[in-house]
N, C-alpha and C positions, 0 to 999 in steps of 0.2 A: 503494499500500499504505499502510495506517494505521501510523505510528510511534509512536502514543502508549504508554506503558508504565502509566500511570495516569489514570483517569477518575473524576471526582468529578461526579455529577449531581443538582442540585437538593437538596443536602445541608442539613439543618435539624438544630440541636440547641437543645434547650428546658431551661431549669433552672427548675421552680417556677413555670411559666407565662411566664416570661420568654425570649425567642427570642433566643438567643446567636449562632447560625449562622442566616442567612435565606437558603434557596434559592441556595447556593453552588454553582456549577459550574465546572470548569476540568478542563485535560488535562495532563499532564506527558509531554514528548516524550522518547523513549529517548535518552539521552547528553546532556541538556541541563543547565544549572543554573538552575533556577527558584527565585525569592525571593518570599515573602509579607511584605508590609509593611503598617503601619498603625499608628494611635495606640494607646496602652495601653488595653486592654479592647475592642479591635477584633474579637477573638475569634481570633487567630492560633494561639495554643497549644491552645484548644479544638479547633479544625480539625485540628490534629495529632493530638491526643488520640483524636479521633473515628476518623480514618484509621487509626491504628496500632491500634485496638481497646481502647485504655485506656477509652473511653467509648462506650456505645452512640448510634447515630445515631437521632434522633427521627424522621427522615423522610430519603429520598433514597437514592441508591445510590453505591457504591464500587466500582469494580473495578481489579484489578491483573492484568495480564498476560492479561485476559479473564476473570478468575475474580472473583465477587462476594465481598467482604470482610466485609459486613455480617453481625454476629452471631458473626464467628470471634474466639477468644482471641488476646491479643496474641503469645503465643509461637507459636501456629499461623500467624500472618501473617508473623511473623519467619522461620519455617521456609520460607515460599514466596518470600523474597528480599526483603521490605519490611522495613527496620529502622529505628530512630530513637534518637536521643540525647534528654535531657532538659535542661531550662533549668537545674534544680538537679541536678547530677552524681548518679548512683547507682552508685558504685563500691563494690567489696567490700573495706572496709578493713582486714579481717583476712587478705587475700591480698596477695602480690606483685605488681608490675606484670605480671609474666609470666604469673601464674596467672590475673590479671583478663582476660587477651585469651584465654586457653586457654578459659576458660568460655563464651566466644561461640562458639569452634570446635566445643566439645562438642555444640552444638545440631544440627550437622552431620553428627556422627559416625555411622557406620553399623553399628557393632558394638553387641552388645546386653550385657544385665548378665551373663549367663552368661560369655560369652567374655572380657569384662574381669576378671571374678571369677577366671578360670583363667589370666588373661593368655596367652590362645591367640595364635598367631603373627599372625593377622588382626588383633587388638587392639593388638598391640605394634607392628604397622606402622602403623596408623592414627594410634596415639599419638605416633609419632615424627613422622608428617607433621603433625599437630597442632602439636607443638612447633616445627617447622621454620616452618610459617605464622605463627604467633603472632610470632615473631622477625622475620619479614619485615615483618608489621603494624606492629610496635613501630619498625622501621627507617624505615618509611615516615612516621611521625610524628615521627620523631627522638628516640625514647626507647630506642634500643637499649643504652645505656649504663646503663639504671636498671632492668633486668630483675628484679633480686633485692630491689629497694626495696619497701616497704610502700607501696601504693596512696596512702593518705591522708598519707604523708610527703611526696609531691611538691607542689610549689608548684601554686597555683589553675590557672594557665595549662596547666601539664603535664597536670593531671588532666583538663582539658577534652579535651586532646588523646589521652589515655589512652581515654576513653569513645569517642572516634570510632574508635580502634584497636579496641578491644573490639567495637563494632557492625560493623566490617570484618570481623571473626573469622568472622562468620555467611557471608560470601562473598554479600553481598546484590546483587539487581540495582538497587535503589534504596535511597538512604540519606536519612533526613530528619533535619536538623540544627535543633534548637531553640536558638536565640541562641548559636550557637557562639562569637561573639565577646565575649559578656557578661563583663565584668570582665578583658579582656585588654588589655595596654599596646600600643602602637603596634608596636614590635617583634614581639610575638608575633601581632597581627593579620596582619602581613606574612607570618609563617611559616604561619599559618592559610590565608591566600590561596593560598600556594603548594601547600600539602597538599591543599587542596580541588581544585585544578586537576590535582594529581596522581592523585587518586581518580578524577576523570573521565577522565584518561587510560587508566586501568586498566579502562574500560568500565563505570562506575558511574554511574547518574543520580542527579543531587543536587537535593532539594527542602529550602529553608530558610527558617526564620522567622528575621528579625534586624532589630533597630532601627537599627543603625549604618547611616545612609544612604550615607555615603561607600564604606563597605566593599561594601554591596550594589550600588551603581551602578559599581563596579570589577570585580565578579566575576559578577554575573548575566547570563544571555542573555536572559531575560525576567522581568518582575515584575509581580505580581498586588498590587493595594491593597485592603485591607479598611477597612470603616469601619462599626461598629456591626453587624458580622457579615455585612455585603454587600459584594460585590465592585463596586467604584466605577470600577475601572481596569485595563488589562491591556496589557501591551505591553512594547517595547525600554525600557532604562533611559532613553534619551533621551525617548522618548514619554511615559512615566509622569512624567518630572520637569518636562515642559512642559504637562501636562494640568492646566487650570485647576480642575478638580473636585478633583485631588488636591492641588493648592497650597492651595486653601480649605481642605480637610478635614485636613490633615496637614502638609505642608511648611513653608508660611507663610514661606519663604526660598529663595533660589536654593541649589541643592545642586550641589557639583562632580561631574562625572562621573568624574573620575579620582581613583584614591586618591593620597595624598601619598608614596607611596614609588616 
């Protein structure tokens, strides 16, 4: 039985005649942590943007749970169970920490505007469940004591965790994390490592783009390496680290397989 949750086949993305993603194909297996790495400008974030519907593909096919995603809007893709975070956080700064996560949950809410307007019993019950789930997501990322604080008042590292909690609010099957460790100190990365593992334990598949090689080698089940928009290697962290093509294109030095914590 095929266990892949996401399939990308011959994906191409062109900007003004320049091919940024070149016939990229890979699969994400259900329940795994798959990392995409590569030098700056390799096309990692562009691939994320195309898969999540932020940018249209020039060619190729993307399927999630057997359904073609090409041409679907980002909010539709998110409602199907594939969500992503952004390299530059996109929190609602005029809302509290709790309200930011509740926004994610409302994407899944089943009641209509009429029910909400009249506070019908079903709407009240669902709102109560949304509040409960939002609190659970914040507890998962360690922000349970920050519920009523303004989102933008949080330190940068906690803002990154809040964005992950908000994405989890949609109850996704797969979460795409774009540079989740960017700007975090060592202690914050240790915590991020634990959080990502807990998310996987809850049954969520993880696809991440990350430039911190030590972090990637410590957490990923498999690694895909891009260079100039092409996949040049794929395998376990050990296999990728020892691949001479990867070393020539990207690493240039020995990288420890174990994180320093």
